[in-house]
N, C-alpha and C positions, 0 to 999 in steps of 0.2 A: 504494502499501498504505501502512496505516494505522500510526502510530508508535504504541509504548506509551505512554501517557501518565504523565508523572513525577508521584507522589503528591506531593503540596502540604499544608499546613496539619497536623493532625494527624499525620498519617502519616509526614511528611518529618521533626517531631518524633521519634516512635518509633525512625526512620531512622537518626538522626544519630550512633550511636555504632557504635565498630568492635568487632567480635570479636576476640577472639586468635590467635594463631597463623595456621592456614590454615582456621579454624572458620566454617562459615556456610553455611547452604542458601538462596541468596539469591535475591531477588525478579528478575526480568527488568525492573522497571520502578524499581530502586532497588538496581542490581550495585555490586560491589566496587572500583570504579574505584581510588579511592586507596591500598588496599591492596594490589593487586596491581602497582600503577606503583612503589608505595613497597619492595614483597618481591623484585617480580620485573623490573623494569623493562618491563611489559607497558602498552599502550595499550589497553584495552578499548574500543572503538568502537562506534557503533549499527549500521554494516553486517555488522559481523562478528556482532554478538549477533542483528540480526534473520537472517542467514543459519544460526546454530546455533539459535534460536525457530523459524522456519519448517519446518527440517528435522526438528524433534523432535514426537514424536507419543506420545497415550496412548492405551491400550488400556485399553476399560472392566474389564476383569476385575482393574486392580488394577498394572499394568506399564507399562512405558515401550519408547520404539522410537525408529526415524530413517527418513525415507525414505533411500536410497542408490542411486538412480538415475533418472534422469529419464521411467522408465515405471513408475513409483509403487511400486517395489521398498520392501518395508519390514524393514528389519533388529529383531529381538528376540531376546528368549532362546527357549530350547526350552521352559523350565521357565514362560515367560509364555504361549507356543501352544501347549501341553500341553492345555489344558482344550477348546479346539480341535481338536486334533487328533485327540484322543480320542471327541469329538464325531461326529468322522466315520469312525471306525473300525466295524469291523462282528466277529463272530464270528469269519470267514472271512479278515480284512485288517486286522491290528493294527497300526496305523499308528505307534504309539508304540514297539511293539517293533523293525519293521522300519526303519522310516523310509519317507520318501517324495521323489519326484524328479519334478515335471513337467515335462519335455524340449520342450513347447511348449505355449502359451497355451491352448489349448483341454482340455490335461491338468489344466489346475490346478484344483482342488477347492474349491469355493464354502462358507466355512465359515457354520456354521448362525445366529449370534448376534452376531458381533464387534461392537463398533464403536470405531472410530479418531477421536481429536479432536487437531485441530492447534488450536493457541493464534495466533489473527491481531491480538487487541488486549485491553489493561487497561485499565478506568477506575475512577479511584478515587469510589466513592459511599459515603464515610464519612460525609459531613454529612446526606447525604440520608435514611441507616440512622438513626444517630444523633439526627437530628432529628426522628423521628417519634415517639420517646418524651420524654415530659414528666413534670417532677418530682415531680406530684402523682400518677402512674400508680401501680398495683400491682406487684408484679413478673408477674403474670399478663397483666396489660393491656399492660406493658413489652413481655413476648413475643411478644405477639399483634401488636403494632403491628410492631414487628422483622420479624415472620413475613410482616404484608401488606404493606411498603414494599419487603420484597426480592423478593417474588413480583410484584409490580407492577415494579420495575425489570426485572427477568429477562424478563416478559411484553412490556413495550415494547420492550425491546433484540432480541428475537426479532424481534417485527413489523418493525423497521425495518430489520436487515439480514440475518434469514435465517439467523443463525449460532445456534448452541447459547450459552445466555447464563445464566451461572452466578454468583449473587454470594457471594463467598467471606468469612468471616471470618477476619481475620489478626489476629495479637498476643493472640490469646484474647477478641477484642471489643474492641480498641484501635483497629481499622481494619477497612473492607470495600472488597472492588475487585470491579468487575462483569467475569469472563473471558468473551471470546467466542471460541467454537472453530467452526472449520469441521469438519461432522462427515461421516464416512463407514462405510457399513456394507453396501457390497460388496468384501467382502474374501476374498480365495482364497490357498488354501495352494499354495506353489511349491516349497518345499524344508526338510525335517527331516531331521536325521542321525537315528539309531538312540540308543532310549535307554542303551544300554550306553557311548556315547562322549559323549551329550550331559549325563549324569549316571554320569560313569564315579566310581567308588568309591562312589557310593551313598550310604544316610544315614550312612555311617560315617564318611564324608569331607564330608559337609555342614558346612558353616562352618568349615571347616578348610584348611590350605597347609600345603605345596604342591599344588598341585591340577593336573588333565591331563582337562581338560572341555572339548568343543567344544558349551557350552549356547548355540547361535543356530538360529535357524527364519527362512525369510523366507516373506514374504506380500507379495501384490500387491494394491493399493488400486484398483478400479474406481469410475467413475461415469458412469451412461448407457451401461453396456456395453460402457466402453473403459476403459483403463487412463490414471490420472489422470496430468498431467502437471503434478508440484507447483513452487510458486515458488521454492521451495528443496530442493535435498540433498546430502547431504555425499560428497566425494570421499575415497578413501582417502590417506592420508600417503603421500610417496615416499621419506619420512626414516625414519632406521632408530632407533626407540623405543630410548632407553637410560635407565638408570637415573640418578635425578636430574633428568629432561624435566618439565617444567610440564606438567600436564593438565587438561583441564576437562570435568566430566560433566554433561550436560545432561540433567533427567527430573523423574520427579515423584515425589518421597519421600512416603509416604503419612501416616506421624503418627511427632510427635516428643511427648514431655511435659518439652522443659527449662524451660517457663516455669512450669512447676507448682509450689507450694509445698512446703515438707517435708510438711505435712500433706496434702496431696495426694498426694506420691509414698508417703507412709506408709499411705494406703487401696489406692493400685496394689499395695504390698507385701504388703498385709495381707488384703485381699478379692479385689479384682479379677484378680491373676495367680491365686493359688492355686486360684480358682472356674473359670478358664479351664484351667488345669492337669490339674483334676480332671477336665473333659470331655474334654479332646483327648488325655489319656491312655487312657482309657475306648473314644473312637473308633478308636484306634490299634488297641488289643488287636481291638476288634470286625471293623477294617477288615483285619486282619492273618489274622485266623481264617476270614473270607469267604475271602479270595483263596486261603488251602488248601483251599477243596473243591475249585477244579478249573482249568484253564488258562485258563477261559473267566471264570469268576468272580476270578481275577487280572487280566484283561485290564479287566475291568469297574470293579474298585476300583481300579486304579493309581494314577489321578490325585488321587482322593479319600484315598489311601494317602498318597503324596506329600506334598500338602497339610497333614494333620494331622501328620506326621513334621516336616514344618518347623517348623508351629507352636509344636511341642512344644519343639524347641530352643529357637526364637527366644524364648519364655516363660521356659524355663529359663535363660538367659542374661540375658535381661533381669531376671529377679527375683534371677538371681547379684549383679546390678549396684546392683539394690534393696536387698539386704542386707548390702552392703557399708558401712560405718558412715562410710567419709569420705565419701562423697556426700550423705548426708543432713548429715553436720557442716559441708560447705562450704555446702550450703543454707543451714542455720540461720544460719549465720556471716554470711551476704549477709543473709537475713532479720533479724538482730539491727541491723546497721548501717541498714537501710531505717527498723524502727520506731523507733530511736533518732531520726531526724532527723524523722519522724513527729511524734514528741510534743514533740521538743525548736525545732526551725524552725518561725517563726511563719508562719502561714496554709496547710501542709500539710493538715493534718486537716481544716480546714475546706472546702479545694478537692476534697480527694480521700476522706474520711470514712477510714472504717478496714476498708479491702479484704479484708485478715488475716482479721478476723471475720467479715464475710460469707461469707468461700470458706468458713471452718470450719463457721457453719451450714448451708450446701449441701450439705458435705462429709457433715455429720451425716445430714439427709435419704438422702444417697444410700448412706450404711452399710445405714440400716435398710430400704432401696427395692432394694438390689443384687440380691438372689439373685430374686427375684420378678421383677424387671425382667430380670433374664439370660434366665430360664427361658421367662417369659410375654411380657412386652413387646417383645424381640428376637427372639422365636422359637426359641430354643435347643430348648426341648422338643419341638418340632416339626419334627424333621432330615431333612424329605424336599421335593423340587422340588416334589412335587405338593403340599403343604399353601401352600409360599411362592404358588402359584399360584391356589389356592382361596382366600388371603386378599386377594392382588388384586383378585381380581374381585369377593370380597363387597365389599371396601372401594370398588372403583370405583364401584359404584352408589350408596352415600352421597356419597363425596365431589365427584361430579360434578356432582350438584344444588344445589352452594355455588358461590359467587364462588370464582374462582381463589385469591387473597390468604387466604381462610380455609382452603384445603384443607389436608392434611397436604401435606410437601416434595413427594413422589414423585408426587404427582397433579395438581401444579401444570402449567398449561396449557403451560409452557414444557419441560415433561420428559415429555409424553404420548408424544411419540415414541419414545423410549428406553424408557419402560416396555413398550410395545406390542411392539416389537422382541423383549424380553425373553420376555414372555409369550407370544408367539406362534412361538416357536423350536421348530424341529423336532429338536432335540437328542434323540436316545435316551432314555429312561426305563427301568429294567432293576427288572421286581416284585420280584425277588428281593433285590438292593441295596437300594432303597429301603424293602422290608419290614425287613430287618435293621438301616437306620440309622434307620427310625422307632419301632421297636420299643424299640432302644436308649435314645433320648432320652425315650422315654414312661417306661422304666424310672428313667432318671434324674429325671423330674419327681417320680415316686412315691416315690422313697427321697427324695429333697429335703423334699415336703410331705406325705409322711404319707399312709397309706391314705384316710382320714377325712377330707383336706381335699376341701371341697364340688368344685372345681374340679377336682382330680384324676378325683373320683367321676365326675362328667361326662362326661370326657374318657373314661376307659376305659369306661364303660357297662357295669360287671358283669363286664367280661373281664381277663383278664393284658394286659398290655403288648403279649406277641408275639401274642397272639390278635387283640386288637383291632389292631395294627398290621397283619398279614395282611387281616384284612377292609376296612380301608379303604381300602388298596392295589390289593386284587384287585376292589372292587367301583366304586371313582373312574372317572370316562370321561374326567378330565381327560389322560390322555394323548394322547388325539385333539386335535390342535390345531383342528379345524374346531369340535369341541363347546366349547373353551374361547372363541371367536368368537362361537358362540352364545350363551354363558353370559353373555359380556361385556354382552349385548345384550337378553337375555330372562331371565325367570326357571325355572329349571332344577331338577332335583331331583338331588340328587349329594352322597352322604356327607363327603366331604372338604368340599365347601364347606361342609355343614352345620355341620361341626368347627370349621372358622374361624369360622363365623358366633357358634357357643356361645362361643368363648373371645375373640370379638371385643371385647366390653363390658371386662373386666378388662383385655385388653393396651391398651386406648385408656384406660384410667385411668390403668395404670402410665405407658403412655408420657406423659400429659398432665401427671403428677407430677413424671416426670423434665423435661420441660422447662420446665415454670414453675416448679419447687423446687429444681431442680439446674443444668440446661445455661443456663436464662436469667438466674437472679442469679448464676453463675459467671463468665457472658461480659462480666455487667457490671462485675463486681468486679475481675477480670483486664485490663479494660480501663482501669479507674481505675489498677491496681496498673503497669500498661506505664508510663502517664505519669507516675508516683508515682517508677519506678524512672529513667525518663530523667533528671527532674530531681533526683534523688540522684547521678546518674552511676553506675547499676548494670544499663545494659541490652547485650543483644549487639549488637543492631542488626538482626537479623533474626528474623522469626516463625518459629513452629514448623512442621514440614511439614501441608499440607493436600491432599494429592495435586493438588497444582498446578505447573507448571513450574518448577522452581529452576535455578541454575547454581551449583556448586561447584568447587573449584581444588585442585590438590595436586600435590605431583611422584612420579613413580615413586620407590618406597622400599622397600627391604628391613627387615627386625627382627629384634631378638633375641626368643628364645624358649626359656626354660629355660638360658639360659646360651649356646645355640648359635644362630649366622647364619643367618638365614633369606631366601635370596637374592631379588632382585625377581623374577626370571622363572624360568618352566619351559620346558624344551624339547622337541620332540617325541619325542626319543629316550628321555626320562623315562620316559616313557609305558609304553613297551617293557619298559624297566628294573624299573618298578614291577609289570608283570604276571606278567614270571620271578620274581620275589623272592616272588610269592605263589602261583607255580607256577598261572596260570592260575585261581586260583580266586575265585570271586563274593564282592566288587561288584571285584575287580580284574582279572576277564579282560577281555583287550582284543578288542574285535569283529572277528570274522572279516575285516570288509572292508579294516580296517586292517591285520591280520597280510597280509592278500594285496598289500597294496600297499605294505609296509614298503620292500622294495629302492627303489623308486620315490619314497619322502620323503628331504627334507631334514632328517636328523633333528636338526641345530644349531637349526631355526628355535623361535622364541618360542612357545610354548603358550599360557600362562595367565601374568599378572603382576599386584603389587599397587600399591596407589598410598594416597596421602592425603585424597583428596576425602570429603569430609562428606556421607555416604551414610547410608539406610536402606531399611526395606521399600517397595517400591514403584519405586525406581530400578533393579530387575532391568529390564534389556535398554535401559539409557539408554546411549549413544555417550559415549564417551570421545574427545575431539578433543585436537589440540596446538595451538602458539602460530598457527597458520596456520589454524584451522579444519577440519582434516584428520582425517578418520578414522584411530583407531589402536588402538581395543578397543573391547569391548562389556562393560559390569557385567553380573557373574552374582551376585555372592555378595559377602559378607564375610567375614573371620576371626572366630572365635567370640570375639575381646577388640571386634570390633566392635559387637558386641550394645549394648554399654553406650552407643553412639551416642544411642540413643534419648532419654538424660536428661543426656548432659553429652559434649561433645565431647571426645576423646583423641586424640592423632596419635603417641605414643610404641609401641605396638603395634598397635591397631586400623588395620587396612585394609581397603579396599574391592579387590576380586580381580574381573579382567575377562580376558575372550578376548582374545587378541592378533589384528589383521587380520591378522597374517602367517601366521598358522595358519588362519584361515578359506580365504585364499587358498589356499594348500596342500592344504587338505584337499578343498573344491571341484574343484580341477584333478587331484589325484591318487589319492585315494580315490574320489571319487564322479564323475568325469567330465565335472563341470557346467561347461566352460569357457566353454560360453554365456553362466553368470551370473558369471563372472569376469571376463569382457569387459563385460558390461551394469554391473557395480559398478566398474570401471576398474581392477582388481586389477594 
C-alpha cells in the first residue's frame, strides 16, 4: 500500500504554522501531530491515519461516509443517501417515507448513479503546475497553461494507476496536489430508516440542538458482482463515549472561505449570498406549492425541497456571519499588519508584488460579471436535469475534437467515465416537476435580464416562461437513456439540445471571462498572498476546504445558549418526551415503528451528541472516531452557530452534531429487527 507523500518545498512552508484552539481541516499528508501531542498527549501515527483514510469514503453527490464491515458495508447519512433513495422510489413505493431494509443480499437495491471514492494516494505536484507558468505570460495564457498541465498530470496518473486522478488546488493557488482515488460505481441500498426519524423535527429543527435524529443509511459496495473487501474498515468503539473525550472526524468538507480577503468577503456579503438567497427562496415557494398538489407530487419534490430548505438556512446563517462587523474588522486588522510589512520590509514587494490590489482587480470584474455568470454561465436559468443532459451532449461533441488538456475540465479524459455514468443514469424524471422548475428559472431569467434582452427573447421564443418550459419538457426525447446514447454519437433533432446550443456561445463566453479574468488571477494572487502571510507569521497552516479528505479533531462538549446550558448528549427517552410535549403533531410526531418498540428500547441510550471538530458542508456522513480509531458517531449537522465556520473557526458555541453509534445499535436491533446488520458491523 502506498503512503501519502509528505509535501515538500513550497507546501511545507505554507503548512509550517499552527492554527489556534482545535481549529483546522487538516490535510492527511500534513496532519496536526504537534498540536495533538501538546494539547491531548495523543500520538498521531501513520498506521492510525492509514486505517482512517482507507476507511473513509467520498460520495459524488457531495457527502462523506465510511466502510463499517469487511463486506463492503458503507455508513453515511440518510440525507446524503436521500437522492439515491428517491431515485429508487416509485409512486407506489415511497422509500423516503417508509424506509427500506434488505434482509438478504439479493434484496439490496442497485442505485442509479452513485459513485464512491476512496483516497489511496496524494502526490505534491506544485512545482509542475507552477512551472508551467512563466513571467511573460498574460493572465489568459497562464490559466491555459495551468489547465493544460493539470489535465496532462491527471491523464498520466490515470493511465499509470487506473485510479481516478484529480489535481486539487490548495491554499487558493499556493499549492497543487494530485489525489488518487479508488472509484466504485456498483452501490446498493441496504437500509434506510423512515424520514420521520431520519429527519425528526424537520426544517424547524435543522441546524438546531438538542436533536433526536437517526440520520443514517447503509449501502453496500460491489465490484465484479461481489461485495468488496475494503483494505480497512471501522469497528465500533467498545468504550462509553462521554463529555470531554477527544474525537476525530474524517470527511470531505466542501468549501470554506477563510483565506478570503476582506474585499472578497464583502463581495460574498453584498453580491453572491443575496443572489443565491433570492433564488433558493423562490425555489422553496415553488416546491412547497408543487408538493401541495397531491401525495405523489409531494413524494416527487421532497428531495429537492429538502435541498433548498437546507441551502436557505445555510445561506442565511452564513450571511449573518458576513454581516457581523467583528468578522470583517478582524480580517481588516490582519490585512493592515500584512500590508504594513509589505510596504516597509525590504524585498517583500519585489517577491510578492501586491496581491491585495490584484485580487481587488479580479473582484471588480466578478462584480460586473456575477449576475450573468450565475444565470447563464452556471446554468441557474435552466433548472432542469434535462437541460444539463442536453448541454453535456452538445458540448461533448465539440470538446472531444480537442486534445484533453484543452477541453473544459469536466470533459478531460480522466473524467469521462464519471461524466458518462451521470449522463446515462436511469433515475426517473417527472414532466410535471421538471416543467415547474424550468418555468420558474426561466421566469427568474426574464425578471433579471428583462423581456427585451436578446438572449431572453431567443430562449423564450415568443412564449411565456411556463408555456416555453412545458413545450420543451414535453417534446424532448432526452428522458430516454437510449436516445441520450444515440445523441452523444450522432446528430439528432431535439428541442432541449437546440436550446443548449442556442445559449452555449454566451455561456462559454461568460465562463471564459470568469476563468481568465477572475478565477485564474485570483488563484495566482492568493498563492502569492499565502506565501506572504507565512513570511509575516499570519497563516493558519491548513488550506480552505476543497471536497477532499481532511482530518479534524476536538472533544465532546456541551455549550451555553441564551444563558442556558445545553448538554452534550441527548437520549432516546428524550425523543418520546418531545413527541408528547408537542402532542405528536408534525414535525415532532414519533414514527409508529418507534412507538411500537418503545417498551423494548433502553431510553437512557445516548442518541445524538455535539463536539467541537472543525466541519462544514460536505462533512455530512463523516465518521467520528475515538483515540483508538474506533467508530463512536456519525456527523449529520452543525448547530446554527456553526455556520460561521465557513469564514472563521469558533468553538465557544459552534458545534458539530452526530448520531451516537450506541443509538444506531439500539435502533437496528430493537426497532428494525436487523440483528444481522448489528452483527456484521460488530455492534
